[in-house]
N, C-alpha and C positions, 0 to 999 in steps of 0.2 A: 426115490432112493429107499423108500420103505421096504420094497421087495428085496433090494440088495442088502440092506441091513438085516432083514429077517433071515435071508439065506446065509450070509456070512456069520450071523449069530448062531446058526445051527452047525455050519460046516466047521468053523474054527475049533469049537470044543470036541466035535466028533473026530477031528484029526489031531487032537492034542496040542493045538496052537493056542497060545495065550491071547485072549481077546484084546488085551492091552497092547500087545505087539501089533495086532491087526489095526487097531484104532490109530496107533502112532505112525503107521506106514502106508495105510490103504490109499490115501490121496496121492502119495508119491508114486505108488505102483500104478494106479490108474492113469496118472499123467504119463508115465513111461509107456504104458500100453498104447495110449492114444498116439504118442509121438512115433512109436515103432509102426503102428498100423498105417499112419499117414506118410511116414518118411521112408519106410522100407516096403512092407506089404502086409495086408491085413492078416494073413495066416501066420506071419512072423510074430505078431503081438502076443497071442497066448503061449506060443512056444518060448518066447523070450521071458515071459513072466514065469513059466515053469523053470527055465534055466536059472533065473534070478533066485527062485525058491530053493533049487538044488544047491546053488553056490552058497546061499545064506545058511542053509541047513548044515552044510559041510563045515562052514566056518564056526557056526554055533556049537556043533558037535565037538569041535576041537577046543572048546572052552571059551570061545568069543561071545560077546554080548549079542544076542539075536537081533536087536534093533540096529546095532552098528553093522552087523553082517548084511542085513537087508540094504541099508544105506550104501555100504561099500559096493555091493553088487549093482545097485541102481546107478551109482556113479560110474562104474565101468561101462554100463550100457550107454549112459549119456555121453561119455567120451567117444565111444564108437559112433554114435549118431552124429556128433560134431565132426568127426573125421570124414564121414560120408558127405557132409554138406547138405544144404537145402536141395530138395528135389532129386536126390540121388536114389531113386528107387529101383 
């Protein structure tokens, strides 16, 4: 995980993302990516992470708490995964 931490430690500030937000949500995002990759399709995982980021950014830009925005977006994805059911790829 050192390479991951080094990389995200560079990327977050370069993109203007609070490292605290990354620390608070990274594990949940990685869990979601794994679930999407295995439950939907591997290429869907990074695209879903991108969409979660867009949705969370939109909500935060509207005045919402960024961490809550990420968690809300992740909850929406989790609900969609539950609707698909196991092995529905």
